[in-house]
Structures are given as C-alpha cells and as structure tokens.
BAMI-971665 format. One record per residue: x, y, z of N, C-alpha, C in turn; residue in one letter. Coordinates in steps of 0.02 Angstrom, whole numbers, plus 50000, padded with zeros to 5 digits. Example, Ala and Ser with C-alpha at 12.3 -4.5 7.8 and 13.67 -1.06 7.14 Angstrom:
<nodes>
506604971650390506154977550390506604983550390A/506424988850354506844994750357506455000250394S/
</nodes>
This chain:
<nodes>
608696602152497608056603452528607886597852577M/607366599052615607146594252665606426592152648Y/606226586352675605576583552659605016588652670Q/605036592252724604496596852740604486603052695R/605016604152656605056610052614604786608852543E/604696602652523604456601252456603696602352452Y/603486605752400602766606852389602426600552363E/602786596652322602506590652294602916584652316K/602586579552343602936573652368602606567352341R/602996562052336602726555652313602586551252373I/602046547352368601836542752421602236536252414R/602616534652465603106529152461602966523852513V/603066517552493603066512052539603756508952540G/603946506252597604606502952604604496495552616L/604836491352577604826484052588605506482052614I/605526479652675606146477652707606356482552761G/606326480352823606516484752880607136482052914A/607596479552873608226476952900608716482352919G/609336480352932609836484852958609976490652911S/610086489252847610256494652799609676499452791H/609076496752784608496501152776608396505552837A/608496502652896608396506352958608936511652968Y/609566509852955610126514452968610206519852915R/610026518252852610196522652797609606525052755N/609186520452733608656522452687608116526652721L/607886524452779607376528352814607626535252834L/608226535952863608476542752879608566547052816P/608746543952759608856547852698608206551052673A/607636548152689606996550852666606876557852695L/607206559552749607146566152780607316571752731H/607736570152681607986575252635607666574752566Y/607126571052559606846569552493606106571452487L/605856572352426605156574152416604696568152421P/604646565252480604256559152489603806559852551V/603296555552552602886554652612602866547052624K/603176544752677603186537652693602506535852722L/602136531552686601466529852708601406522652733V/601906518452717601856511452739602536508152741A/602616503452788603206499152792602976491952792I/603316487852753603156480752748603776476652766C/603686471852810604236467452830603956460852854N/604276455352835604006448752855604036447752930R/604596449752961604666448853033604276454153072G/603856451953118603416456453153603786460853203R/604306458253236604646462053289604976468353261E/605376467653209605706473553179605186478253150K/604666475453121604156479653090603816483953143L/603616480953198603266484653250603706490053281D/604336488253295604786493153326604936498953279K/605006497353215605136502653166604516507053158T/603936503753158603306507453151603186512253208G/603456510753266603376515253324603726521953312E/604246521953269604636528053257604366532153199E/603996528953154603766532353094603006532253090Y/602686537853078601956538253076601676535453011P/601656528853005601406525652944601096518952962C/600776515852913600466509352923600986503752913H/600896498152948601376492652945601026486352919C/601396482652876601116476652846601656471152845Y/601426464852848601876459152838601796456352768T/601346459052729601216456752660601216462652613S/601626462352560601636467852512600976468152474S/600656462352462600016462352427599496466252466E/599476465252531598996468852573599166476352573E/599806478052576600006485052575599766488352510M/599856484952453599636487752389598886488652387Y/598506483852416597786484152414597506489852457E/597846491352512597576496252560597876503152553K/598446503752520598776510352516598806512752443E/598746519052434598796522152368599516524552359N/599946520152335600666521552330600856524052260L/601306528952259601626530952196602246526652182D/602606524952236603236521452228603376516952287A/603826512352277604026507852331604786507252331V/605076507252390605796506152399605876499052425I/606266495052388606336487952405607056486652428I/607126484252488607786482852516607766476152552S/607786470752512607786464052541608386460152512V/608286454252487608826450252458608816450852383S/609396450052349609396450352276608986444752245P/608896439252281608476433952254607746436252249Q/607526440452297606836442652298606716449352263M/607236453152250607146459652219606746459352154H/606936455052106606556454952043605826452952052P/605706448152096605016445852108604586451552135V/604826454852187604436460252217604386466252170L/604906467552132604896473152086604376472052031A/604356466052003603866464551950603156465251976K/603036463152037602376463652066602156470952071D/602616475252094602466482352100602356485552031A/602796483851984602736486751917602086484851882L/601866478651894601236476451864600656480651889A/600726483651949600206487851978600316495251961R/600816496751919600956503651899601306507651952G/601676504251996602036507652051602776508152033I/603056514052039603766515152026604186511452078H/604796509352058605196505052102605906507652109V/606126508052172606836509052188607086502552219F/607606499552189607896493352213608566494752246L/608666492252305609336492652335609796487852297E/610446489252300610916484752268611016478552311K/611236472852284611236471352213610516470152189P/610356472152128609666472152106609386465252090P/609836460452077609616453752057610206448952063A/610086442752042610616437652044610966436751978M/610696439651924610996438651858610816444351811S/611186444951758611046449951707610376448451673A/610216442051664609586440251631608996442751671Q/609036442651737608486445151778608396452751769E/608936456251756608886463451742608536464551675I/608696460551625608366461051560607616459951568R/607436454951608606716453451619606376459151656E/606726462351703606446468151738606316473851689L/606786474951643606716480351594606096479151551A/605956472951535605366471251495604716472251535E/604776472051601604176472551644604056479551671A/604416484551646604386491251676603686494351674K/603286492751623602586494951621602526502551624N/603016505951594602996513251593603206516551657G/603466512651705603666515251770604416516751773C/604606520451823605316521751837605576516051881V/606156513351861606506508351902607216510751913V/607416511751975608086513951991608426508852037S/609086508552032609486504052074609976508252115V/610066506352178610466510352225611216509352219G/611496511752164612226511652156612526518052186F/612596518052251612796524152286613496526552266K/613956521952252614646524052236614686527752170K/614196526652126614176530452063613856537252073A/613496538152130613136544352142613466548852193C/613966546252228614276550152282614646556252254M/614716561552293615046567752269615736566652240P/616126562152269616806560952244616786558152173A/616296553852158616226551052091616016556452042A/615566560752063615346566252020615926570852003R/616346572352052616926576652039617406573051991K/617506566552001617946562751957617706563051885A/617056562151874616796562451805616856569451776R/616746574451818616816581451795617526582651768E/618026580451806618726581551786618886577251724I/618686570951726618886566251673618626568251605A/618056571551603617756573151538617666580651527Y/618056584651563618036591851554618486593951496S/618356599851468618786602551416619456604851443S/619486606351507620106608651537620586602951552S/620316597051566620746591351585620656585751534Y/620196581251547620046575951498620636571351485G/620576567351432621116562951412621236557051458G/620706554451489620776548851536621086542851501L/621576539651535621916533951507621786527451546K/621776527951612621676521851652621366523451720S/621106518151752620746518751815620976513351863L/620976514951927621146510051978620646510652035L/620376504952057619956504752117620266499752165A/620316501552228620566497052281619986496052330V/619786489752339619196488452380619276481952417Y/619056481552481619126475252519618646469952491P/618926465152456618496460652417618896454452400M/618566448852388618886442952362618436439952308S/618746436252262618386433052207618276425752225M/617656423552230617536416552247617736411852191P/617946405852209618116400852159617466397652132A/617546393752079616976390152048616416394952029Q/616596400051992616116405151973615536402551932G/615656397951886615116395251845614596391851889E/614826388251939614366384751985613956389752026Q/614286395152047613936400352086613376403452045I/613516404851981613006407751938612446402851925L/612616396551914612116391451899611646390351958E/611936390352019611536388952079611246395352109K/611396401152080611146407552104611346408652176R/611996407452191612246408252259612426415552272E/612266417852332612456424652352613166424552381F/613596428952356614276429552381614426436952393T/614966438352428615166445252440615346448752375N/615566444952325615726447852260615096450952229W/614526447852240613896450852217613676456352264L/613686454952330613406459552378613766466252381G/614436466052376614826472252383615276473752323N/615386468852280615786470152220615476475252174G/614806475952178614466480852136614646487952155C/614906489052215615106495852234615686498452192H/616276495252193616816497752151616676497052077P/616306491752057616146490951986615716496751961L/615216498752001614786504251979615176510751974S/615646511852020616066517752015616466517551950F/616806512051938617246511551879616846512351814L/616256509251810615866509851749615566516751741L/615426520151796615166527051791615696531751763S/616326530051771616876534151744617076531751675I/617176525351667617456522651604616946520951551G/616316520051569615806518251519615736510651512G/615506508551454615386501451443616036497551435R/616026491351458616616487051459616596482251401V/617186481451368617246476851312617426469851335R/617886469351384618126462751405618376463151477A/618356457351511618546456851581619026450951591V/619556452151631620016446751650620126447151725T/619986441851761620086441551833620676437051849A/621186439751883621786436051902621816436051979L/621696430352008621646429952081622056424152109C/622276425052172622636419852207622176414652238G/622466410152277622086404652305621536407052352A/621636412752386621146415352433620686420652402E/620746421652336620286426152302620506433252294G/621086435052323621336441852313621716442352247Q/621716448252217622046449152153621786455252118G/621656454652053621406460452016620926458251962C/620476462851945620006461951890620156467551840V/620386465551781620566470451729619966471551683V/619776477951676619216479851633619476483451571L/619296480951514619456484351451618826488051429E/618836494651434618256498651416618236499651341F/617636500551314617546501451243617896507651216E/617996512651258618326518851236619086518551240N/619356512651256620086511851259620386512651327G/620006515151375620256515851444620326508851475V/620836508051517620946501851553620796502951627I/620406498451656620246498851727620526492951764G/620736494051826620986488751869620636489151936N/620256483951952619946483352018620396478752060L/620756481752107621196477852150620796475152208H/620756468452213620386465152267620846464852328L/620716469252375621186470352430620976466552493A/621396466852542621256464052608621536468752660D/621366467652723621636471752776621116476152809G/621316479852861620846483952900620636490252863P/620066492852882619836499252854620236505052884H/620306510752849620026512052783620476509152728P/620176506152677620566503152623620286505252555V/619706508252553619386510052489619736516052457E/619966515152395620306520452358620116520052284Q/620136525852251620046526052179620546530952149Y/620806529352089621266533852056621116534151981Q/621166540151954621096541251882621756544051856L/621966541651798622616543651770622536546251700F/622866551851686622886554751620623596557551609A/623726560051549624406562351533624616568351575E/624166573151588624346579351620624046580151690K/623726574951716623426575351782623276568351808W/623166567851872622876561851901622456563851960N/621966559751976621496561252029621456555452077L/621446556952142621466551852194620886552852242F/620516547552256619966547652303620116542652358I/620106545052421620226540552477619636540652524E/619386534652540618866533852591618246537952576N/618126539652513617556543352486617506550552509T/617936552752556617856559552582618436564252566D/618916561952526619476566152507619616565252432T/619596570752395619746570652323620336575152310V/620866572352280621476576152266621586576052191V/621606581952160621776582652090622496584952084L/622936580552060623646582252051623756584651980N/623976590951973624086593951907624826594451891R/625256592251937625966592651925626236599751932G/626886600551926627206607151927627686607651869I/627876613851848628406614451797629026610751822P/629266605951783629776601451809630306599951756F/630926600651777631496598751735631966594751778Q/632066588551760632466584051800633166586951812Y/633396586451874634056588751896634106596251907A/633576600051887633616607351895633036610351935Y/632446607351933631886610051971632036609752046T/631996615552080632166615752151631616618552195D/630996619052168630446621852207629826617752195N/629576614452247628976610252238628336614352238F/628386620852256627796625252259627946631652221A/627976631352155628146637252116627596642552120P/627756648552098627276654152100626656652552058E/626106655752078625486655052040625066649152065G/624456648652038624006643252059623776638952001D/624166638851948623986634851890624286627751893E/624686626451943624986619851950624896617352022S/625136611452036625066608652103624416604952111G/624226603752173623636599652188623056603852214A/622456601552197621836604352225621526598752267I/621326600452328621046595452374620346597552396I/619886592952391619196594052415619076589452475W/618826592452530618646588652589618016591652620R/617616587652655617046590452690617266594752749P/616846599452767616996603852824616706600652888Q/617136597752928616906593952986616816598153049N/616946604653045616856608853104616126610753113C/615706609553062615006611353065614566605153055L/613986605053086613516599553077613096600853015A/613416600352958613086601852895613026595552852T/612686596152795612516590152756613116587052722L/613596591052699614126588252657614586583452695E/614566583652763614996579052800614616573052829N/613976572452811613576566752834613696560752789K/613746554852818613866548752779613326547652727A/612706549552742612166548652694612296552352629L/612666557952633612846561752573613526559552546Y/614016558552589614676556452567614646549852529L/614206545352551614146538752520613676538652460Q/613316544052447612876544352389612186541352400G/611996540052463611356536852477610776541652464I/610826547852489610306552752475610266554052401V/610846554652368610856556352297610526551052253Q/610646544652269610356539352227609586539452233E/609336540652294608616541152304608326547552274L/608716552852276608506559152248608406558552172E/608866555052140608806553852067608146550252052I/607996545152092607376541452083606766545852093F/606756549652146606176553952161606056559052106C/606586562152083606506567252031606296564151965H/606516557951952606296554451892605546553051895A/605296551151953604586549951962604186556351955V/604426561751986604056568051986604106571751920L/604696571551889604826575951832605006572351767N/605016565751770605206561951710605936562651691G/606366564051740607076565051725607436558351715E/608026558751685608436552851672608696549951738D/608716543251743608966540051803609716538451800T/610026539651743610756539451738611076533151767G/611506534251817611886528851846611496524651897Y/610846525651900610416521251939609926517451894T/610006518151829609526515151783609626507651776S/609116504251749609176497051735609686495851680L/609756500451633610256499751581610956499651611E/611086504051658611736504051691611806497851734F/611276495851769611306489851810611466483751768A/611216483351708611366477651664612106477451648L/612416483251635613136483351620613536481051681E/613336483251740613686481151801613626473551811V/613036470951801612926463751811613296459551758M/613366462151698613756458551647614476457851668K/614766463251696615456463051719615526458451779V/615036458751824615036454251882615066446951860Y/614656445151811614636438251787615286436351751E/615536440851709616136439451671616736438251717A/616786442251770617336441351817617296434651852A/616686432451870616596425951902616806420351855L/616676421051791616826415851742617556415851721R/617906421351732618566422351702619086417151723S/619246416851788619776412351812620416413051771A/620596419351757621206420651719621106421351644G/620516419651620620376420151549620066426951532R/620176429251472619866435551448619166433951424R/618666437051456617966435851440617686442151407I/617456441551346617146447151311616426448151334E/616226454451340615546456051361615086456051301I/614536452351307614046452251253613626458551255E/613486461151197613036466951192612316464651192R/611876468851216611176467151217610956463951283G/
</nodes>
C-alpha cells in the first residue's frame, strides 16, 4: 500500500536529516501508514533544504519539537552514541521509537533502553533481517518440506579492528559496529541465539567470525575485501542449499538424482529436482525491484508502524533481537582468536 491509501496513520517526527535519512528513510515513508509532521536536525542548512521538500515543521531541538508537536512516534537516525539518549527522552514522553542501526554503542545500553520502554514500541532498523531474500531463506530453512539447516555462511566487505577491549572501553565507533550489524543480523535471524563466538583475523582485520548457535548450527561470517558486489549468503543442509547474491538473487539448489560415474543428464525429467531461482522483474517500474524493498528498508519501518497501530510483534527489529546482535558484536571484538561464550540475560 501507499501512504495516501491508509485510513489510519501515525504522526511521525524525524530526528536526523543526514544522507541515509534523506536518501532512504524519507522516501520509504511514501509506502507506510504515516504522516510526517516534523523534522529535527542540528545543522540548519540541511534542515531547511529538506524542509523545502516536505510539508512539515522544522526544528533544531528535539525538546522543542516534542513541546510543539503531537507525535505518536519518532524515527531517529543520528549516531549510535546519541541513539540511546534521544530514544530515552522520547520514551519518557510516551512516544514510540524507531532507531536506525546501530542502535547503541554496547549491549548494556540496549538493556537500559529496554528498561526505559515505558510501554512504548521500540524498533531497530536491521534491514538485512527484513529483506525479502532473508524472509525466503527463513521460509526454506524452517519449512516442513526442506528444513534441517546445518550451517550458514555470510560474505561481507568488512574488517575486524584490533584492540577490541580498548574500543569497547572508550566507546569508539568503527566500521565493525556501523556495518557489521548487517551480516550479523541476517545470520542471527536465520540461526537464532548464539552460544559462542570466535574471531580469527589477519593483521589487516580480514578473516572469519565463527558463530556457534544454540541449536547446533554453525555460522561463518567471512570478513571480505575487494570491489562490489561482494555481499553473499549461503545456507547448507543435507538435501538442499540456498544462495543469496547481492540481496537480489535467491537460488535454492535441490540437487538431481545422481549416481557417480553413471548420471549423464544434469536436467532430468520433472520439476522435483534442480534449482529454483527468484529474481526481481526489472522490465517494469514496480516495487519489488526498488532498493528500498530489496534492502528491507520499507519492511523494517513497516514492522514498526504496524506494531504501533496494531500491537503486533516487532520480531527481528525488536530490542530483544538487538541485544543478541550487540552481544555477538562485543564478543567478536574481544575474541582475538579466543572462543568467547555469550552471556544470557
């Protein structure tokens, strides 16, 4: 559906008019049950130019925005250092909160946010867990027809910074925090809660992060390098495997009847074997081929909006899920080749 088609909409304010909010979050609102009534940004130039495009009020102070506007919810897209501060302020006023990733600098800050919810909805923008390819992967992995997931692989352009304990202590922002949450959120949305983490990296930070899931599945996040496209995900089971490339191609390999030294046909009769491929239809200007949908940006916000309107579960955008992601983020930083067990609670 589109914004103009919803009978009931929530009154939303946006905090942060930076590049991501301007390129992705604001355009995504076109497809959601919202009414954008205010934008807040510290810098006046971006605020004014953005305000010229959207019929809403503009503020340089969130406190003033809250005092003058009757908001149901706020979308916060600033720095992870400021996310918890701004979120707590909104929650104290009974305003629902959507936080862009990364939601905070530590797992402890997520715990504190959960304590401050004040009966409100709090969602985190883990788009890779919400994108269509991830949904299809979960459908296959836990279906009665397939199932039996054994291991997971994610390939993502990323490096692991050295001196992880120091980074956590000083609350330093690194790319491992800023973008590592993308493949981690995908992996955890498929595999569930993680029991232990081991990060094995070279001198420049490339290598792998091994995730031992509580259900026995093993995950491997390969910290890759090189030009785009490089993002890939794979799921492995005894009778099938699934491959996702660049978020827009999903291939389910079911194998074929095979006998070594005798099978002479790679495409046997029938449609019960072989591969199934899903791709967007790029010949039409439709929604399924738009990056806002392929990347899961509309979907993550949609989950939040429906939770506010209907009290629905926030699933892979919840603070509970965010806490699990942040625990793995911290464990990988601390690992340096050691196996780090994840604490419960």
